[in-house]
Structures are given as C-alpha cells and as structure tokens.
N, C-alpha and C positions, 0 to 999 in steps of 0.2 A: 444660459449661463453667461453672467457677467466677465467679460475677458480682463485678466490682470496684468499690470505693467510692471516689470522689475526696475525698482528704485533705485535699489542698493543691493552689491555683491560686496562683502566681507570675506574676506580672503585671510589665510594662512601666515601671521606675521611671526617673528620675536619679539618674545612679550607680551604677545597677547594671549589668552587663554578663551580657544574654540570650542564647541561641541566636541565629545569624543565618543567614536564607537568601539563598542568593543566587540571582536569575535573571539570568542569563547573554541581554543580546539581540545578535541576531542569531551567533550564536554559542553553542555548549553544550562542555560541559568530558567527557572522556570518559577510560577510566584506562587507563594503561598502566604495564607495572612499572617500565622504564626512564627515567619520567617524575617529574620532582620538581617539586610543585606546592607554593607556599609564599605563605601568608595572613598578613595582616598588619592591625589595629586600626589607623588613620591619624587625626587630625586636622587639618582643612583651617585652618592660622592665619590665614590671610586673612579666612575667613567668619569666624573665630573673633574675631577684631580688633576686624573690623566689627559682630560682635552685641554686643561690647561697649561699643563709642562710641554704637553706633545709628546709624551710618551706613548699615547694611543694616536696612531696614525689613520686608524680608518673613520670614517663617520659615523659612528656606531653614537646612538641618542641616546642620554642619559635621565630626561623625562620620563615617569614609569606614571603606569595605575596600578594599585594593590585594590584588590574586593576580597570581600571579609563577608563568607557566608556559611553555616553551619559547622562552625568549626573545621573550614575549609578556607583555603587561602591563595587566589589567585593573582597575579603578576604579568605584565608585561611593561616593554618597552614601546613608548609613542613612536609610531611611523615605521616602526623596524619588521623585516619579518612579511611585509606586505605581500600579497602577489604581483601586481605591477605598480607601476608608479606613474602608468598611462590613464589612470581613471583618477577621478577626484566625486568626492561625495558632497552632497548639498545636502540643507534641511531650507524646507521654503517657509516662512510664515507670512501672512498675508492676513492686512487690515481688511475687514470686513466694511468700514464704511469706505474707505477711499479706493479699495480695488487695489492698492499697490503691495507690492509683493518683495521680499526681503532674504536674499538668498546667503547661507552662511554654511561658510564649508566646513564641512567634518575632520578631526584628524583623528586617524583609526591607529587599534591597537590590539595585538594581537594575544590575548590571555592563556598564560600556564598554571598549571596546580603551579605552587611550592615547593610541592612533593621532587621535581625535578631538579630544585635548588640544591633540597639537603641531599638526596643521594647524591649529586656531582661533587659538592663539598665533603661528604663523605669517603668515598673514594681517593678522591686528592688528598684527603689526608694521610690516609691508609699509603697511597704510595709513594709520598713524602716519608711518613714513616719510614717504609720500609727501604728508602733509598739511603736515607740518612747512616740506620743499620749495618749497612753495606761498606759504605765509604768510610765510618768513622768507627764504630762498634769493632769492640775486641773478640777475643775468642769465645768469652759467655754469650756477645749481642749475636754471634755467628751462628751458634749451636742454635739462641732460641728461635731468630729466626729461618732458619731449617726446616725446626718442629712446626712452626706456624703453616708454611708451606707445603709441608707433605700432609696436614691438616685437611687444610684447605683442597688436596688434589687424592685425598686416601678416600675411593670409593667405601670403605664398611666406613667408614665416620658416616657418610650420609646414609648410608643403610640403615644404618644401629637408628641414626634421628628419625627416618620415614617409620621403620616397625617401630620404636617406641609412639610417636603419635597415631600410629592406628590401633596400638591397643589399647589406648583411648576408646574406642570406639565397639561395637560387639552387633552383631545381626537384629539384634532383638529391639534395635534403638530404631531400627526403622519400621515405615509398616509395609503391608504386604501390601505387593505389585495386582493384587487381584483389583483394589478400586481403577487403577490404570486402566490393565486388561479391558476392565467391564467400562469406562467410558472411551475407549477407543474403539468398543465392540458399537457401542451406542453410534458415536459420530461415523462410522463407516457403515451401521444401517439406514442411516440418515443422509449419506451419501447418495444410496444405492438407490435412494427412492426419490432424489431430485433428480436423476438420470433417466431419459427416455427406454423403456426396453428394447432389444436390439433384437433382431429377428437371428436365432443362434444357427439355423440353416443357410442364413445369408452364404453365398457366394461372390457375388458383386456389390459392389457401394448399392447400387441401385435397389438392391434389395435388403439393405440394412435394418431402415426402421418400414413396418409393415400396417397402413392405414387401423389395422383393427385390432393394432397391437397398444395404440396408442389412444385411441376414443374406446371407448366400451361399443360393441356392436348394438346394444339394444337405443343408446346414443345416436349411433351415424342412421340409422331406421329413422329415427325423428327428424334428424339433421335434413335426411334424401326430402322427406313431406314438405319442410321448413324451405328446402333450395329449390324444390318444386315448385313452390306460390312465387320465389322470384321471377317465373316464366311469364306469370302474367302481368307482371309491375315494366312500367317504363326503365329501359336503365338509367336512365341519367335523374331519376328520383332517389336510387338507392344511394347510401351514404352509410360506409363503413369507418370504421376510426382511423383510418392511415388511409392513403392515396392509392399504396401500395394493395390492398387488400381489395380497397372500389374499384380498384381499372380489373383485378383478374374475375369480382363476379361482372362487370361489365363486357369482356372479353368471351365471357362462356353466353352471355344473354344476345351477345349480338354474332355470336360463329351458327354457322347453318344446321346443328345438331346438338342446341344447347341439353337438351334431356339424355345424349349419350352417357357410358357408363363414365368415360373420361369428365364430364362436364360437371356430371353430378357429382363426383370425389372431388373436381376443383370449389364446388358450392361447400361441402358440408366440412372442408380443412379451411375454407375463408372462413365462416360464420365461428369456427371452433375459434382462430387466430383472432380472430376480431374482439371474443371474450376476454382470453389470454392480453391483448393490447389492454383492454379496456382496466383491466385489472393490473396491469403493471401500471397505469395511468393515473389507478385509483386514491387518493389523496382520506388519511386518516386507518384506523389497523382495524375497528370491526368494520366486518364485511356482510353482514346482517342486513342492513340496512341498505346498502349499495347494488346499482343493478349492473351489471357486467353483461348482461346480453339483451337488448330492446326487442331480438327477433324471436327470442322465445325462455322460458320460465324455465322449462327442461334443461335448458344448457345453463341459465344462468345458476342454480342449483349445484347442477355437476362440477364446475367451475370451483365455488364455494367450498363443496366438500372436499373437492382432490389434490387441490393446491393449498388450503390453509394451515396455519400451521399446527406440524401433530404433534399428539400428547396435548391438545389445547381442548379445552373445554367450551371453549365458545371457538364461534370461526373468525380466526384474527389471521392479518395479513402483515408479514415479518420479512426477514432478509431473507428467510428459507422459500417464502411464497416468490418473492420475487425471484431466485436462481434457475427457479423448477417451472417457472411458467417462460421462465426464458428461454431455459434446455430444449423444452417442447415447440417452443414457437418456432426455433430455429431445424427441431427433427421434421416439422410440421413442414417447411419452407424448403426444407432441403426433398421431400417428395414432392411438391408442386415444381419445382425446379429442375430435377431430374437429375441430381444430386450436385448443381452447381449453380452458387447462389451467388447477384452480384450486390457486392457489400453496400456501394454506394443506395441502391434503391431500397434492401433491408434495414439500413441504418435512418435514412431519412425518415421511417415508421417508425422509430423505436426513440427515448427520450433517455438516451444512454453515451458512454463515449465507446467511440470505433475500436479504443484498445480493451472495455468490456467485453464488447462483442467477440472479436477476434477469441480471446479469452473463454467466454461457454460456447466457441464454436467450436476451439480444439479440443473442448472437456466433452465433448460426443461425435469426436472425432474428424471434425473438418481442417482441413491443409490450408493457411492463406497464399495465395501466388500474389504474389508484389505486383506482378506486371500485370497484371488482366485486373487488378482488383477484384479478386473471387475469391471465393470458398467455395474448394471441392471436396466430397463426400470421400475418404478412405476405408477402406474394408479392415484396415490394421492402422485406423486413425489411432492418436495419440490421447484416448478417451481417461486411460489408467493413469498416466503420466501426468497428463493435465488436474489430475485427479488432487495432487497433493496441494496445488494450487488454492481448494477449498479448506484440505484438513487444518487442526487446527494444532499448532508445532506441541512437539511430546514436552509434559514438563517433568522436573527430575521429582521422583519421590518422598516427599518427605520426609520430617523427623518427627518422632514423638513429641 
C-alpha cells in the first residue's frame, strides 16, 4: 500500500465551520429509509447576549447543533460536556492520485433530548410562581397555595389516581401465561439437550463425565476398531483436524503399549473430537453433503444426526449445533486431561474467542484459574448458574 503524506492540517478556528462529531447521550441514531433526519447549526441568543454583556463569567459555548428525527428533537452545545480536553479527533481525506492526505479537526458535541429542557423550564416556572405567591400574594393566594401543596403531598390523591388507572384494565385483557410457560419449557429442554450428560453417581470431578455416556457404546466399539487400524500406520502420516488431537494420537502410537485400555480410549476420544472440530469449522448450513470424518462413515453419520438442529426435517447446522458440539468437545477434553485443561493448548485448535471458550467451559462445570491459565473441572461447578447466559430473556405477556 502506498504511503500517504500529510500535506495540510485544518485546525479549529473562530469563524471556521469544521465538521462536528455528534455523541448522543441516552440514545443512538439508527438508519431507516423512511426516516427523515434534519440537522442544523444554531446559536443560543441568551448565552451569546450574556457573553457580550459580561453577565456570564463562565466560558460556556453559545454555538449549538439541533437534530430532528421522528418527532424527537436533540440539542447540544459545541465543545461542551466533553469527557476530556486532552484528546482531539480528526478526519483524514486522502487524494488517491497524489497520495497526499488532509487532516481536518473535528469539533464535538454531546446531544441530549429536548425534553430535558422542557421539564427544566416547567419546574422553574412552577417554582417562580409559588415564590411570587408566598411573597406578594394576599390571604386568598396563600390559601390557594396551601391547597396546592397539600394536594401534591396527599397520598390519598396519588392512590386515587393509581386506582382509577387500574380500573381501566381487567385481567381478561391479558393473554394466558400458558404460552410463556410452554415456550420456557421448550427452551429448557433445548438447553438440557445441549449439555453433556453428567454421571449422577460421581463423587469426584474425575468421574463427572463418563465416556460411554457421551458416546454411544455401539460407536465406541466401532471407533476401537478404527483406532486399532491406526497402530499399523506410521505416526507421521496421520493428520487430524488440529495439532492438539494429532499430538494425542501420535503420543499413543509411540508409547510402549499403544493397545492398552487407556491408549484405545484416547484414540476413541480423539476420533470423536476430530469430527466435532470439523463440524465446527464446516461452512454452510446443510450437513448432508459434508464429510465430517475421513476415518469413519459411521462416525460421520452419528455426528450429523446427534448434533444437527433438533425439530428440523433436514440435517442442519445452526448455533445450537455449534454450542452443543463445543460443550461435548470440552467434556471429552476434560476426560482426556484428567479434569485439568491447558487453555492455550485447547484454544489454539478452535476457531472461537477465549472468552467464548471460558463461557462454555463454565456451562459444563469448568473453573478458570487465571494464574495457571487452565480450566479445572469442579464437581459442584457452575453449570446451572451459567445456563442463564444461554436462556432467552423473559418476555412480558402481551395484551390482546
């Protein structure tokens, strides 16, 4: 890319209309085709007059920006209410032919809804009126003021107002809560199907996840045969979906007893995790034509059927598929590593952020140790507490 040379810097000067960067407080502007947004530069004549006469000793700005959109009006004073005066914002304009660049300093303006001004003026007028009645009002005016203040502080008046409002509605105007209950139950069932099954008899963290509860027994028998076939191959010729799994398989093939129970179990888990990684990295929604395991067609079929979107007529990959595959991947990794996972080692083989990895690990009972950068499986892990991350927010019952 051609280097750009800054040829000119346009600073903010009195009388020069530089571009203005608008920061909306308590709101943000969104684009719609049918929405008309109008913006204007303006001057607060009261502030300007006060500045000229010297009545206003503060260095407040009289220059304003007014924005109107969908019957809402926002206003702000240029250069007022900024978080810091130490930072300046610029916009760069580059000439593609010459490669020269112009930097134009931006002025900033914090925008507030005009309703704040309306309320402020309303309250100020009421206060002025009451003050005038106290100082200059006669007997009748004082009695009227007392009645007004009593009405403002009278709890009965507030109760009557609330009661009259509630009488306008009745329970028949609201839908039955059974729809919400049904949708919540369905959501909890989907969430439960995403979570790897736990061993209810587990007394230690190492027994929390059992291999034959995560992988069907018939498939384990098949994967054992596939794993034994690996023993006849050279370790360097095997390539799995990521370096972590490849090293696991090679370590088994290069040990003294590769056909031991522990070695065969490592090969079975590695094959299943390999298919899960390929599922997570696969592109497209339809899984029917995708190959998820080059080592076993039976494993390929099992992964597609077990991890595709539930209640779908076709084998489809969705967010549900990714979440479920990731939770099973981490549960199997905990079995491989005896309950302690090196985060960097596992994270390098997955195309997800570290924050997302830790979130899903907490979902299945993993606890993060930031000092050692590892995940430790806990028997009383926060799986139930973490479930709130995946559940949809409660919706209010709609009216008819």
